[in-house]
RODO-2510 file (C-alpha; in nm, 4 decimals, decimal comma):
residues 210
     n   res          X          Y          Z
     1     m    -2,3332     1,4210    -0,5422
     2     t    -2,0618     1,6162    -0,5493
     3     r    -2,0006     1,6615    -0,9048
     4     v    -1,6031     1,7101    -0,9388
     5     l    -1,2867     1,7735    -1,2496
     6     i    -0,9372     1,5728    -1,2112
     7     v    -0,6650     1,7940    -1,3500
     8     d    -0,3686     1,6659    -1,3912
     9     d    -0,0627     1,6126    -1,6641
    10     h    -0,0607     1,2201    -1,5850
    11     r    -0,3331     1,0204    -1,7513
    12     l    -0,2366     0,7182    -1,4880
    13     f    -0,2417     0,9245    -1,1769
    14     r    -0,6506     1,0398    -1,3141
    15     s    -0,7176     0,6742    -1,3187
    16     g    -0,6122     0,6137    -1,0065
    17     v    -0,7832     0,9163    -0,8618
    18     r    -1,0734     0,7613    -1,0167
    19     a    -1,0805     0,4808    -0,9072
    20     e    -0,9871     0,5490    -0,5565
    21     l    -1,3057     0,7744    -0,5227
    22     g    -1,5551     0,5147    -0,7105
    23     d    -1,8939     0,5619    -0,6823
    24     s    -1,8729     0,8126    -0,3785
    25     i    -1,7796     1,0882    -0,5973
    26     e    -1,9204     1,2070    -0,9796
    27     v    -1,6355     1,2950    -1,2152
    28     v    -1,7448     1,4906    -1,4876
    29     g    -1,4231     1,5671    -1,7145
    30     e    -1,0618     1,5289    -1,7001
    31     a    -0,7699     1,7555    -1,8369
    32     e    -0,3991     1,7555    -1,8573
    33     d    -0,2771     2,0917    -1,9352
    34     v    -0,4133     2,4186    -1,8689
    35     e    -0,5678     2,5117    -2,2060
    36     t    -0,7915     2,1948    -2,1747
    37     a    -0,8554     2,2621    -1,8276
    38     v    -1,0350     2,5956    -1,8831
    39     k    -1,2011     2,4541    -2,1455
    40     a    -1,3142     2,1648    -1,9193
    41     i    -1,4582     2,3668    -1,6601
    42     a    -1,6330     2,5929    -1,8258
    43     e    -1,7902     2,2983    -1,9858
    44     h    -1,8986     2,0598    -1,6899
    45     q    -1,9312     2,3524    -1,4441
    46     p    -1,7877     2,1290    -1,2009
    47     d    -1,8787     2,1673    -0,7989
    48     v    -1,5295     2,0710    -0,7433
    49     v    -1,2141     2,1197    -0,9665
    50     l    -0,9187     1,8223    -0,8208
    51     l    -0,6040     2,1169    -0,9531
    52     d    -0,2490     1,9633    -1,0357
    53     v     0,0475     2,2370    -0,9253
    54     h     0,2518     2,1443    -1,1805
    55     m     0,1150     2,0890    -1,5340
    56     p     0,2555     2,2296    -1,9213
    57     g     0,0924     2,5687    -1,9891
    58     g     0,1654     2,7529    -1,6556
    59     g     0,0541     2,5121    -1,4183
    60     g    -0,2016     2,5729    -1,1337
    61     q    -0,1847     2,8922    -1,0783
    62     e    -0,2438     3,0074    -1,4124
    63     v    -0,5615     2,7816    -1,4292
    64     l    -0,6796     2,9536    -1,1069
    65     r    -0,6328     3,3305    -1,2354
    66     r    -0,8004     3,2242    -1,6100
    67     v    -1,1005     3,0883    -1,4084
    68     l    -1,1289     3,2563    -1,0897
    69     g    -1,0673     3,5943    -1,3174
    70     a    -1,3244     3,5509    -1,5331
    71     g    -1,6272     3,5311    -1,2406
    72     s    -1,6349     3,1907    -1,1619
    73     q    -1,7580     3,0260    -0,8354
    74     v    -1,6643     2,6626    -0,8705
    75     r    -1,3888     2,5625    -0,5599
    76     f    -1,0784     2,4150    -0,6203
    77     l    -0,8566     2,1574    -0,3864
    78     a    -0,4678     2,1381    -0,5095
    79     l    -0,3687     1,8071    -0,4996
    80     s    -0,0126     1,7715    -0,5707
    81     v     0,3380     1,5402    -0,4902
    82     s     0,5191     1,8949    -0,4165
    83     d     0,4576     1,9741    -0,0195
    84     a     0,7019     2,3211    -0,0398
    85     a     0,5672     2,6381     0,1100
    86     e     0,5775     2,8447    -0,1903
    87     d     0,3393     2,5955    -0,4031
    88     v     0,0674     2,5953    -0,1342
    89     i     0,1137     2,9557    -0,0533
    90     g     0,0646     3,0387    -0,4079
    91     v    -0,2009     2,8143    -0,5050
    92     i    -0,3834     2,9145    -0,1961
    93     r    -0,3235     3,3144    -0,2655
    94     g    -0,3998     3,1918    -0,6135
    95     g    -0,8035     3,1131    -0,4843
    96     a    -0,7815     2,7599    -0,4492
    97     r    -1,0194     2,6498    -0,1043
    98     g    -0,7495     2,3348    -0,0237
    99     y    -0,4140     2,1682    -0,0984
   100     v    -0,3628     1,8050    -0,0156
   101     t    -0,1068     1,5707    -0,1088
   102     k    -0,0668     1,2869    -0,3495
   103     n     0,0173     1,0587    -0,0525
   104     i    -0,3433     1,0728     0,0488
   105     s    -0,5759     0,7692     0,1089
   106     g    -0,8966     0,7811    -0,1502
   107     k    -1,1532     0,8164     0,1993
   108     e    -0,9604     1,1675     0,2828
   109     l    -0,9513     1,2586    -0,0409
   110     t    -1,3511     1,1988    -0,0923
   111     d    -1,3841     1,3881     0,2371
   112     a    -1,1654     1,6766     0,1408
   113     i    -1,2964     1,7357    -0,1526
   114     r    -1,6758     1,7113     0,0350
   115     r    -1,5425     1,9738     0,2862
   116     v    -1,4508     2,2344    -0,0396
   117     a    -1,7889     2,1765    -0,1771
   118     d    -1,9324     2,2412     0,1529
   119     g    -1,7203     2,6215     0,1907
   120     d    -1,4518     2,4590     0,3955
   121     a    -1,0967     2,5097     0,3941
   122     v    -0,8741     2,2144     0,3660
   123     f    -0,5223     2,1213     0,3908
   124     s    -0,3054     1,8401     0,4888
   125     p    -0,1569     1,8505     0,8355
   126     r     0,2248     2,0025     0,8022
   127     l     0,0372     2,2141     0,5130
   128     a    -0,1651     2,4341     0,7355
   129     g     0,0907     2,5656     0,9150
   130     f     0,2645     2,7159     0,5803
   131     v    -0,0543     2,9432     0,5261
   132     l    -0,0968     3,0488     0,8937
   133     d     0,2564     3,1861     0,9058
   134     a     0,1859     3,3207     0,4874
   135     f    -0,1515     3,4936     0,5977
   136     a     0,0515     3,6721     0,9249
   137     s     0,3145     3,8050     0,7761
   138     s     0,2541     4,1561     0,5967
   139     e     0,5387     4,1018     0,4133
   140     a     0,6327     3,9220     0,0892
   141     p     0,8239     3,5965     0,0266
   142     s     1,1678     3,6737    -0,0563
   143     i     1,3423     3,7005    -0,3792
   144     d     1,5976     3,4282    -0,4554
   145     p     1,6908     3,4553    -0,8264
   146     e     1,8952     3,1186    -0,8558
   147     l     1,5350     2,9198    -0,7138
   148     d     1,3240     3,1490    -0,9594
   149     s     1,5857     3,0236    -1,2517
   150     l     1,4400     2,6844    -1,1867
   151     t     1,0460     2,5370    -1,3748
   152     q     0,8634     2,3733    -1,1191
   153     r     0,9320     2,0637    -1,2110
   154     e     1,3296     2,0940    -1,1882
   155     r     1,2129     2,2136    -0,8342
   156     e     1,0394     1,9038    -0,7649
   157     v     1,3296     1,6922    -0,8623
   158     l     1,5811     1,8798    -0,6405
   159     r     1,3491     1,8719    -0,3119
   160     l     1,3576     1,4821    -0,3661
   161     i     1,6896     1,4441    -0,4662
   162     a     1,7165     1,6955    -0,1292
   163     r     1,5885     1,4146     0,0763
   164     g     1,7766     1,1023    -0,0418
   165     y     1,5593     0,9587    -0,3016
   166     a     1,6998     0,7737    -0,6292
   167     y     1,6543     0,8171    -0,9507
   168     k     1,4469     0,5231    -0,9918
   169     e     1,2342     0,6205    -0,6763
   170     i     1,2567     0,9895    -0,8622
   171     a     1,1172     0,8784    -1,1674
   172     k     0,8513     0,6485    -0,9432
   173     e     0,7400     0,9148    -0,7198
   174     l     0,6964     1,1530    -1,0173
   175     f     0,5259     0,9693    -1,2800
   176     i     0,7531     1,0309    -1,5350
   177     s     1,1400     0,8306    -1,6859
   178     v     1,5100     0,8018    -1,5245
   179     k     1,6014     0,9254    -1,8406
   180     t     1,3817     1,2509    -1,7944
   181     v     1,4539     1,3013    -1,4349
   182     e     1,8997     1,3027    -1,5297
   183     t     1,7936     1,5708    -1,7702
   184     h     1,6228     1,7895    -1,4828
   185     v     1,9225     1,7588    -1,2802
   186     s     2,1751     1,8237    -1,4812
   187     s     1,9531     2,1495    -1,5773
   188     v     1,9618     2,2639    -1,2200
   189     l     2,3320     2,1488    -1,1896
   190     r     2,3897     2,4061    -1,4141
   191     k     2,1521     2,6493    -1,3568
   192     l     2,2993     2,6853    -0,9821
   193     q     2,7107     2,5906    -1,1062
   194     l     2,6925     2,2965    -0,8684
   195     s     2,8610     2,0029    -0,9431
   196     n     2,6824     1,6805    -0,8059
   197     r     2,3920     1,5860    -0,6000
   198     h     2,5430     1,6372    -0,2818
   199     e     2,5865     1,9984    -0,3172
   200     l     2,2754     2,0454    -0,4886
   201     s     2,1204     1,8622    -0,1047
   202     r     2,3471     2,1256     0,0677
   203     w     2,1944     2,3898    -0,1746
   204     a     1,8582     2,2515    -0,1225
   205     t     1,8405     2,2321     0,2455
   206     a     1,9944     2,6001     0,3033
   207     r     1,6853     2,7260     0,1815
   208     r     1,4791     2,5267     0,3697
   209     l     1,3280     2,3130     0,0607
   210     v     1,3550     2,0281     0,2402
***
């Protein structure tokens, strides 16, 4: 049976993944941030790590850097609410074998884990194009100082705002409180020197973040 370790900073989400996988996959452990992930991977030596992209301590890319940089042969499958091109490309360049979004079904996730364990590369359908485009081009992505000023969580909130989500819907999607959503929106408005969510939407659309 394939052995998996779940890395995500939301306990309820980790529990939900366990329940979805059922008896078909052996979950050997969990971690909630970069430090606990690195330690748990070294301790349990799973076949596959289900890796969230945005977490405290540096996110999924930092986990990849530290674990794969130390010579580990474990395989990583990114599992994230984000479907942004820069997130997908970042973790794939970091060494992950695949990237699927959190709206995936339990059956699809089980299949994806097994395929990654067998050495395949697995992507949610619309994400494969990002990877092909990125690796077909020899040029690095252009740097956007304004976008780089935002934290990963602020980018997630920004994308959902641009897609027309209400604050309550964003809170539910990201497993955070409405108050936290409001705090992130205020921070994004301040950093980008914008006045309201309509300007945020236009800003995000212009950069193809939606």
